[in-house]
N, C-alpha and C positions, 0 to 999 in steps of 0.2 A: 561507203555511205550508209548511214543508218536511216531506218524508216519506222514510222508508227502510224497505224491506221485507225481511223475513227469512222465506224460504220453508221449508216443512216438509222435514225430512230423513228422516223415517220416518212412516208411517201404516198403518193396518190397520183392518179391520172384524172384530169378534168377535161371536159369536152363540151362543145356546142354542136356536135354532129347530129344529123338526123337519125331518129329511130327507124325501125324497119319500114314504117309506113311512108317514109320520105316526106312527112308533113310536120310531125312533132319533133322538136329538137330535144336532145337528152341533156339539157343544161343542168338538171337536178341530179344527174347520175354521179355515182361515186365508185371508185375502184381501189379504195385504200387498202383492201385486204388481198388484192391480186399479187401474184408473184412476178408480174410483168408491168413495166411502165411503157406507155405508148405515146409517140409524138408523130403528128401528121398534119397535113394541110390538103383539103380536098376542094376542088373547084368544079362547079356545074354538075353536081350529082343530082340534086333535086330539080334544078331548072338551069337555064343558061347563064345565070349570074350568081348562083348560090355559092357560099363559101363556108367551110367547116374546118375546125381545128381540134387537136388534142394536145394537151400540155402536161408535162410531168412536174410535180412538186416534190422536193426532197429536203428534209431537215436533218441535220447532224447533231452529234453530241459535242457542241463546241464550248459551251459555257456552263455546263452543269457543275454541281459542287464536287462530284467525284468522276473519275474516269473520263475526263474531258480535256480539251486542249488547254484551257486556262488552268485546270487543276494540275495537269502534268507539267505545265511550265512552272508553276509555283513550286512543285516538288523537284524540279530540276531534271525531269524525264526528257523533255525536249528543250532546245536552246531558246534564248531570248530572241525577241524580234530582230530581224536583220541577219540572223544566222540560220534560218530555217525557211524552207519553201513549202507551200501547201498546194496539192494538186487534187482536183476533182476527178475521180475515176468512176466511169460507168461502162458497162460491158454489153456488147451487142448480143441480142437474143435472136437466133435464127428462126425463121418462120417461112411458110409457104405462100405468102401474099406478095404483092408487088413491092419492090424495095426502091425507094427514091435514090437518085444519084446526083452528084454535082450540085450540092447545096450547102448551106450553113445553118447552124442552130445558135440561138442566143441563150446565154446562161446569165440570168439576172437575179440579184438578191431580192427576196420577197420582203415587203415593207411591214406587213402586219401578221398577227398570229392566225393560225388555221388548224383545223382538225384533220386527222388522217381519214377517219371513216372506216366502214366495214364492208363496203361494196366489193363485188367480184365480177359482175357482168361487164365484159368488154365488147360485147357484140350487139345486144339489144338495148343496152343502157337502161335496164329496168331496176337496178339497185339504186335506191335514193337515200342519200345520207349527206352529211357535211364532212369535209368541204366539197364543193363542186364548182361549176363554171360561174354560178351567180353568188354563192355564199362561201364565206371562209370559216364561219362558225355558225352554230344554230341561231337562226333569226338575225344574223349579222352578215350583211352583203359586202362583197368587195366594192371598193369605190369605183372600180372599172371592171366590168365582166371579163372573166378570163384571168383575173388575178392582178394584184397591185405590185409593181416592181420598181426598184431604183433604176435610174437611167444614167447615173454618173459613171465615169470611166473606171473608177476604183471598184465598182460593184457589178460591172457588166462585162461579159466575156463572150467569145465566139469559138465554136467548134466547127471544123470543116469536114465534109464528107465527099469523097470522090466516087468510090464504088458503092457506098452505102452500108457496108458491113463493118466500118471502123468503130472502134471503141471511142469513148471520150476520155481524154487525158489533158486537162487544161489547168494552167497555173492560176489559182485564185487567191494568191497570198495576200494581196491588198485587202480583199474582203474578209478573209479569216482574221487578219490582224485587227480589223475594225470590230468584228464579233468579240474578239478577245480583249478589246479595249487596251491594247498594248501601251505601255509607258512610252511616251515620246512619239506616239503615232500621229503624224501630222495630218492623216486622213480623217481623224476623229473616230467616233464609235457608232456602231449600229447594233440593234437588237438581233439576236441570232434566230432568224425565222427561216433559214434555209434558202434555196434557190429554185427558180422556175426554169424549165428547159423547154424551148419551143422553136419551131421553124422561124428563121429570121424574117422580118416583115418584108424585106425586099423580095423574098421568095413566096411567102404566103399570100402576097398581094398580086402575084402573077396569075395569068389566065391558064393555069395548068395545076396539076396535083402533085404533091409530094407525099405519097401514101405507100407504105407506112413504115416507120422506124420503131423498133422495139428494143428495150433494154431490160435486163434482169432487175427486179425490185428487191427490196430488203427481205421479202418473204420467200425468196427462191430457196430451193433445197441445195443449190450450189453455193456454198459459203463464200468462196473466193470470187464469185461473180456479183456479189451484193455491191451496191454503190457505197463508196466511202471517200473520205478525204484522207490523203496520204501526206504525212509530214516527212520531209526529206532534209537531211543535213549531213555535213561532213563530220563524221565521228572519229576520224583518224587522230591519234595522239601524236603530235609532231614536236620535234625538238627545234633548236635554233641553229642547227647545222646549215651553213650557207647564209645565215643572216646574223652573224656575230657583230657585236658592237664593243668598242673599247669603252672603258669606264669614263663617265663624265660627271662633273660636279653639278650639272644641270638636271641629273636624274637621281631618283632615290636609290637606296642600297638594293632594294628588290628589283628595280628596273635595270640596274647595272648587271644583274646576274644573267648569264647565258647557260642554257641547259642542253645537255647531250643525253641521248638514250643509247643503251647497249642491249641488243637482242641476241640471246643465246639459243640457236636452233640446233636440234639433233634430229636428223632424218625428217626434216620438214616440220617438226613440232617444237614449240617453245618449251624449254625446260630449265630449271635452276642449275646454276653451276655447282657441282657437288661440293667443292671445297668452300663455297661461299653460302649457299642456301639462301636464306633471307637476310644475311648479314651485310656488312659494308663492302663496297667495291672501291678501288682506288684508281685515280686517273692522273696522268701527267701530260703536259702539253709541250710540244716541240715546234721550232721553226723548221723551214724546209732546207733541203740540200741545195747545192749550187744550181741545179736545174729545177729546183722546187718540185720534185716529184716524190719525195719521201722525207720522213723525220730525220733530223740531223742535229748533231751537237748535244749540248746539255739541256736538261729540262728547264723550261722557262720559269722565272719567278712570277708568281701570281699575286693578286691583291688579297691579303689576309682579312678574313671577317670573323674568325674564331669558330665558325660552324662548318663551312664548306672547305675553307683553307685555314689551316692552323696559324697561330701567331708566329712572327719572325723569331721570337725567343725560343721556339721549339724547332726552329730550322726546318719547318715543313711547308714553307710557302711554295714548294714545287709539287706538292701532292694535293689533289682534290679528293675529299672523302665523299663518296657517293653511296646510294642505298638502293634497297629493293623496292620495286614498284608493283609488280605482279609476276606470275610464273614466267621465268626466263627473261624478264625485263628489269633492267637496272638504270638508274639515272644519276647524273652528277651535274652540279651547278657551280659556276665560278665567275668571277669578274677578272678582267685582264686589261693591261695597258701595253703600249708598245707601238711599233711602226710596221709590224709584219702584215703582209696582205693575205698570207695563207698560214693557218695553224694546223698541226697534226696532233690528234689525240691518241694516246697509247694507254 
């Protein structure tokens, strides 16, 4: 499996928690420069019915002109839609405060642009900047305090926590493909504004607290703990062994070709065959013995195409000309007809 990581380019914690006086809410506070992201829900701290929350906002490099998901897809670095999955990865940051257990967090796409800000204070909420609980940009408020989020299934995800120390690893492929506006994407497209991470409403609405869950932010000194989107795909180079087809007039010449790979290992390492190097390699095909356990009889006649199998006039329709792929790896392609159920390559 191959992976490619896209690290967060903006993140912030926003909150409506009370400041130290338990009277004034820190709705204008900003923690965009902090090396920690915090998510919590607090009940009845200021009075018997008060509720406070903190939410994490994270934006990734999904659609920039360079070093992004769309740019890498255009360049062939990652596969096309349908052949790759995208996972949100966030990593638990240990701390000495109470850790919530047995709850879920919602991960939802943000609908509008927002600023990261330069605040650091995660205790007294004294650093004021945009974005925050009320504003997403300078002098521009969220439509709903606490952030504006999509609620459709393709943009909304859930992460579960049992002990509370778990990391987040959630498949958000449907959302990333909308950010990338992939061809043929039946889910449509969305602007890349990142995601919000917050305690699910079914828990934040309870008469109890879920305080406090912390993650490493993009500013952490621990590089591999930074939040990122991880693209994952099967990068194995596979041949057609086990899925051969006899030639058909309903298929094109290229579609009728079956390909085999040969791997030359020496003490666990791929290496070129000394007498071949990067030159041609030759392949013959046989039918099986009486018990169909080994090659038997004469080499089978194959379908000549002038490239992989020479013409009949050269009497070489039993030999496939293959070639060098990379160090220690060779391949050969050919079309075949017949009634055999098992073929053996030599």
